[in-house]
C-alpha positions as CSV (number, residue, x, y, z in Angstrom):
1,M,-4.5,-13.0,-8.9
2,E,-8.3,-12.8,-8.7
3,D,-7.9,-15.0,-4.9
4,L,-5.5,-12.6,-3.8
5,R,-7.5,-9.3,-4.6
6,R,-10.4,-11.2,-2.7
7,E,-8.7,-11.7,0.2
8,I,-7.0,-8.2,0.0
9,E,-10.9,-6.9,0.0
10,A,-12.2,-9.4,2.8
11,A,-8.6,-8.5,5.0
12,F,-8.9,-4.7,4.7
13,P,-12.7,-4.1,4.5
14,L,-14.6,-0.1,4.2
15,T,-13.9,1.2,7.6
16,P,-14.3,4.7,8.6
17,I,-11.9,7.0,6.6
18,P,-9.3,7.7,9.6
19,A,-9.9,11.3,11.2
20,G,-7.5,13.9,11.6
21,P,-4.7,14.9,9.3
22,L,-3.8,11.8,6.6
23,V,-0.5,13.6,5.4
24,Q,2.4,14.0,7.9
25,G,4.4,17.0,6.8
26,P,4.4,20.5,5.9
27,D,3.9,19.7,1.7
28,D,1.6,17.6,0.8
29,H,1.2,18.3,-3.2
30,G,-2.5,17.9,-2.8
31,L,-2.2,14.0,-1.7
32,E,-4.8,15.2,1.1
33,A,-7.3,16.8,-1.0
34,F,-6.6,14.1,-3.3
35,L,-7.4,11.3,-0.6
36,G,-9.8,13.5,2.1
37,G,-13.3,12.2,2.0
38,H,-12.6,9.2,-0.2
39,A,-12.7,5.6,0.9
40,W,-9.6,3.4,-0.3
41,R,-11.6,1.4,-2.8
42,G,-11.8,3.2,-6.1
43,H,-9.1,5.4,-6.2
44,D,-7.6,5.9,-10.4
45,A,-4.6,3.9,-10.7
46,A,-2.6,5.6,-13.4
47,E,-3.4,8.9,-10.2
48,L,-1.8,6.7,-7.6
49,R,1.2,5.5,-9.4
50,R,1.9,9.8,-10.0
51,R,2.1,10.0,-6.5
52,P,5.4,7.9,-6.0
53,K,5.8,9.4,-2.6
54,A,2.4,9.1,-1.1
55,L,2.7,6.5,0.7
56,M,5.3,7.8,2.6
57,Q,3.9,10.9,3.3
58,L,0.6,9.4,4.8
59,T,0.1,9.3,8.9
60,G,0.2,6.1,9.9
61,A,-3.1,5.6,10.2
62,A,-3.6,6.6,6.6
63,F,-1.1,4.4,5.3
64,R,-2.7,1.3,7.1
65,Y,-5.9,2.7,5.6
66,Y,-5.3,3.8,2.0
67,L,-2.6,0.7,1.7
68,P,-4.9,-1.5,-0.2
69,A,-5.8,1.2,-2.8
70,F,-2.4,0.6,-3.8
71,L,-2.3,-2.6,-3.9
72,M,-5.7,-3.3,-5.9
73,A,-4.5,-0.8,-8.3
74,S,-1.3,-3.2,-9.2
75,I,-3.8,-6.1,-9.8
76,E,-6.5,-4.3,-11.8
77,H,-4.4,-2.4,-14.1
78,P,-1.2,-3.5,-14.1
79,E,1.7,-2.1,-15.7
80,D,4.5,-3.1,-17.8
81,P,7.1,-2.0,-16.0
82,D,4.8,-1.3,-13.1
83,I,6.4,1.1,-10.4
84,L,3.5,0.5,-7.8
85,P,4.9,-2.9,-6.2
86,A,8.3,-1.0,-5.7
87,M,6.7,1.9,-4.0
88,I,4.1,-0.5,-1.6
89,V,8.1,-2.5,-0.5
90,G,9.9,0.6,-0.1
91,A,7.3,1.9,2.3
92,I,6.7,-1.4,3.8
93,A,10.3,-1.9,4.3
94,S,10.6,1.6,6.0
95,R,7.3,1.0,8.2
96,G,8.1,-1.7,10.2
97,A,5.8,0.0,12.9
98,D,3.4,0.7,10.6
99,A,3.4,-2.4,9.0
100,K,3.4,-4.5,12.2
101,A,0.2,-2.7,13.2
102,L,-1.4,-4.3,10.3
103,T,-3.7,-7.2,11.4
104,P,-2.4,-10.7,10.7
105,A,-5.0,-11.1,7.5
106,Q,-3.9,-7.8,6.8
107,R,-0.4,-8.7,6.9
108,K,-1.1,-12.3,5.7
109,A,-2.9,-10.6,1.9
110,V,0.2,-7.7,1.8
111,A,2.6,-10.7,2.1
112,R,0.9,-12.5,-0.4
113,F,1.1,-9.8,-3.2
114,L,4.9,-9.0,-2.1
115,A,5.7,-12.9,-3.4
116,A,3.7,-12.6,-6.2
117,H,6.5,-10.1,-7.2
118,V,9.2,-11.7,-5.8
119,D,10.8,-12.1,-9.5
120,D,10.6,-8.7,-10.4
121,A,14.1,-7.6,-11.3
122,D,13.6,-4.0,-9.7
123,L,12.0,-5.8,-6.4
124,R,14.9,-8.5,-5.0
125,G,17.3,-7.6,-2.5
126,G,17.2,-5.8,0.7
127,K,13.9,-4.0,0.8
128,L,11.8,-6.9,-0.4
129,L,13.7,-9.2,2.3
130,T,12.7,-6.2,4.7
131,A,9.4,-5.5,3.6
132,L,8.6,-9.0,3.9
133,A,10.4,-8.9,8.4
134,N,7.9,-6.6,8.7
135,L,5.0,-8.3,8.1
136,P,5.2,-11.5,10.7
137,Q,2.5,-14.1,10.2
């Protein structure tokens, strides 16, 4: 997993935080305040896990910016069972246009993350296949 961690860090360099609102919709449950003004690196894994709808609530730019926070939290602070991979698969499967807007290196890193979880019983099936299809190489 160490090389996957390095690949994610290389594919998602620290760039300016997206301008404007980070969350779409009226009720963000504190997500805007939690993420706003903070780079994607260094978020508390337990806090990310407490926000199961976070990836679905983010604007397109914020989704592409903060996605690696969720990937890294799962890699660096795994739990058994871990809800983060299912959150990521569901978001990638549902947000095809945003997933396809990732750079080729970012799509490759996310696809490798998903492939590392292909044997997780709760990830098998349609959502995982849809998520992988949304990450064209």
